[in-house]
N, C-alpha and C positions, 0 to 999 in steps of 0.2 A: 503494499499499500503506499501511497505517496507520503502519508504522514510518518512512516516508519523511518524515513530519511532524516528527519528532524528529531525523532525521539531516541534513536541509537546511534551509537558511535561507529559501528562497523556492520556491515551487511555483506554476507558471503554466499557467493554461488558456486554451484558444483560444476557447471560448464559455461562456454561462452553464450549459449543460447538463453541461459539464466541471467547471465551478466547484461546482455542486450536487453532484455525484457526488465531488467532492474533500472537501467538507464532509463528506458522508455516511460516506465512507470513513474519514476523519482524525478523526471526532466533533466537528467545528466547527474554528474558527480562533481558538485562544485567544492566539496570539502574532502575529497578521496576517500569517502566511506565504502565504496563498492570494490570487492575483491573476489577473485576465484580462491577457493580452499587451496589449491596446488601452487599459488604464487608464494606460500609460505614453506615450500619444500624445495627440494633439489631438482625437481621436475615440474617447472610450471607448465599449465595448461589444463585440461578437462579431468576430473575424475572419471574413471572407466564406468562405461554405463552398462549394467547387466542387462538391461531391456534389450540392447542390439548384440550384445557378445555372450549372453549367458554365463559369463565368468564373474561370479559373486566374489570370490576370493580376492581377485584383483581390485574390486571395487573396495571390498573391506579394508584391503591394504592401503589404498589411497586414501580413504577416510581417516583411517587410524593414524598414518603418517601425518597427514594434512592436520587434522586436530591436535595432534602431539606438538607438531611445529608452531602452530597457531598459539596453542597455550604457551609456549616457550616465548613467543614473540610478546604476548601481552604481559607475561611476568616481567621481561625486560624493560618495560616501558614504566616511567615513573607517573604521578598524578598528573603532570602537566601534559603529559603525551609525548614527551621526549624520550629518545632511546637513553638507556641508562648504560654507561660504559664502565 
């Protein structure tokens, strides 16, 4: 929903189609809040889609690694949103 852009600090999509729809719904990404989950990993791109591949294990691995790396990224930020070094 459009109001989610103002309400949340981060909005995550699983694939480029999700991200395109999020940009359309939100009217753009003026504050850099829209991201793909896999951007936080060593393999940026789309989460493997088991609807097309039937490979649920690869999807599970993508989501697991993506969420773990996203959590690490969030923990590394301080209250102001700056990266803690």
